[in-house]
C-alpha positions in Angstrom: 57.8 38.9 96.1 61.4 38.3 94.4 62.3 36.2 91.3 65.8 33.9 90.9 67.8 34.5 88.1 71.2 33.2 87.2 74.1 35.3 85.0 77.2 34.4 84.0 79.8 36.5 85.5 82.1 38.5 83.1 84.5 38.9 84.6 85.1 35.4 86.3 83.0 33.6 84.1 81.3 32.3 87.1 77.2 31.1 87.4 76.1 34.0 89.7 72.3 33.6 91.7 70.2 37.1 92.5 67.5 37.9 93.2 65.3 40.3 91.7 62.4 42.3 92.8 59.0 42.1 90.3 58.3 45.4 89.6 57.0 47.3 86.3 59.7 47.4 83.8 59.4 50.7 82.1 58.8 51.2 78.5 62.2 50.6 76.1 64.0 49.5 79.4 65.8 45.8 79.1 68.2 46.4 81.5 68.7 46.2 85.4 71.9 46.9 87.3 73.2 44.6 90.1 75.9 44.2 91.8 77.7 40.9 91.4 79.1 38.7 94.3 81.7 37.0 92.6 83.5 40.4 91.7 81.4 42.9 93.6 81.3 44.8 90.3 78.1 46.4 88.4 76.5 44.6 85.6 73.8 45.2 83.7 71.6 42.1 82.7 69.1 41.9 80.1 65.6 41.5 81.8 64.0 39.4 79.2 67.0 36.8 78.9 69.2 36.7 81.8 72.6 37.8 79.4 74.5 40.4 80.8 75.2 43.6 78.4 77.9 43.0 76.6 80.0 45.6 73.9 77.6 44.9 70.6 74.7 45.9 73.2 
């Protein structure tokens, strides 16, 4: 089963929906990579907050 997540693309500023397959998250790992349908680049999304990785993280 998959969950639908929504995040804001850092390149375009658009809200993007994507499916996240349910799986066990390894200890200490909170980011997952996604190919963004808005800009076709790879973004790393924090699974706990749904926010994309930025330069501060």
